[in-house]
N, C-alpha and C positions, 0 to 999 in steps of 0.2 A: 321446549322438552314437549316430546309423544309418549301419553300413556296408555297403550295399547294392551287388550285382552279381554278379560272377562268378569264377571262382578269382581274378583279380588282386587280389580284396580279400577273399576269405575267409582268415583264418589258419590254414587248417589245412591247408591246400593246398602243396604242394611246401615252400616256405620256412619256416623255423619265427618269423619275427619280421617279418611283412607291414609296408608302410608305415600300415596302419589302428593296428597295436598299439603302432607305435614315437609316431605323432601323437598317443594315447589319454594319450604321457606328458610331452608337451612341455610348456612355462610357461604358453604362452598356454589351452591344452585341458585339462590337466590337474587344474585346481582344479574345474570343473563338470560333470566328464563321466563317465558310467558307460558306457562303450561297449557296444553291442550288433551281433553280426556278424551279419546275416541274410543275405549272401552266399552263393550255391551256386555250386559248380563246374559249369561246362557251361551255365549258365543262358544263355537267349537274352534279348533285351530285350523280347520280346512273350510270353514264357512266362508263363501265367496265377499262377502261384509267386510271380514278383518283387511283383505288382500285390495280390495276397491277404495278402502276410507285411505289407504296409502299415497293412492293417486291424487287426494286431495290434502295432502301435508302441504306445509307452506315451503315454496321453495326457497333454499339457502342462499342467500347472496355471496360473493366473494369475501372470503375470510369469518363468515358466519359459522358456526356450528349449533347443528341439531343432535340431540340426545333421544334416540328411541326405546324406551322401555316397554318389553313385553312381560307379560305374566301371563300364559292362556295355557290350556290344557288339562284341568281338573274336570271342566265337563267332558272332555274327550273320553277321559280314566272312567268318569262314572256313567257313560255309556258303552263300555266296554269295547273303546277304541282301542288296538294294539299300541305299540309304543313305536314301530317305525313309522307308522302314519302319521304320528302326533309331533316325530323328530323332521320328517319330512316338511309338514307342514308349516312348521316351526323356522325351519332351514328357507323355506319359500320366502316368508313373511321377511327375514332378516336379510333376504340378499334383496329384497327389493325396496327397504329402507335405505341398504347402503346404495343401492342405485340411486337415490335423492342425494348420497352424501351425510347421512344422517349414521353418528356410531351408536353402536347399538348394544343393548345392556339385556340382559335377557334372566329373571327371577326363577327360582327354582321354585316347582311346588310344594307349598307345605303340605305334612300328612295331615288327610282328616281322620282317622283311626276307622275307615271303611274298609275293613278287612273282611269282612264280607263278599262274596261274588269274584275273589278274587283282585281285587282293583289295584291294592295297594304295591304289589310286585310292577305293575306297569307304571305307576308314578313314580317308584323308585328308579325303575329301568329310564323312563324318560331323563329324568335329573341329573342319571348319570352319562344320557347321550348328549347332553347339552354343551359339551366341552366338542362335538363336532357340527355345530350349527351356524358356526359362522361369526357369533357373538364377540363383541370387542371386550367382553365382562359378561361376568356369571355373578349374582348375588346367592348366595349359600345358603336360601331360606329355610332349607329342612333342617341342616344344622341349628340356625337361629333360633328359629322356632321347634324343637323339636316334638315335645308334649301337647298333641292339639286337647290334651283335657284339661288344661292350664285355663281357667276364664279369665283371668287377667289378661291373657293373649288373643284367645280365641272366645267367637261370640256362642251360644249354646248352638247353633246348629254345627259347631266342630269343623267348618270350614273357612266360615272368614273370621277376619281378624279384628280385634278392638282395635280403640284407639292406641291403648299401650303396644298394642304386638305392630302396628303400622309405626309405630315409633321406633321400633327394635331394626326395623327395615329400614327405614328414611335414615334413621342415625349411622347402622353403618354402611350404607351408601355415602353417607357424605363422609364419613371418615375414611373409607377405604377407595372409593371410585373419585379422583379427580377430574373434573368435567373438561378441565384446561389440557388438560395431559391424555385422553382417552383416547 
């Protein structure tokens, strides 16, 4: 399993036990995975680094299944990038991973409550547009964790998830996306 994106997927940023690490331990995923965490805090969806890292992903052998999880875009939104380029970048990343025979799961961006500057409509538009990026599955993160003011699930920065917030995502993926049939 490959976990790509920004600080929301990076296990070394803020919260010590991200959804990525929790998922790798759950029953449906643990038996066949050797997780690789390639997410880089502060990444934008169009940064060359995210696309370049795909070329270093392990080659899948005959019958082996790889899963590429992507949660990216919040830094784009906060940098006032429009939804169309973000979706185009996500589509490019997914196409590159699929070219290596990875199954692709994209996660919606959770709200961070940043209504100043008009970024929330862009985040909502990106999440709505994820159905057209070529992913094999979409995780409804915004529906699962709608209240960014709930400090049980969000850190005080209102963007990064706590261990409890990560567990909500990991548990949903484990229950709803079967890696054997993805």
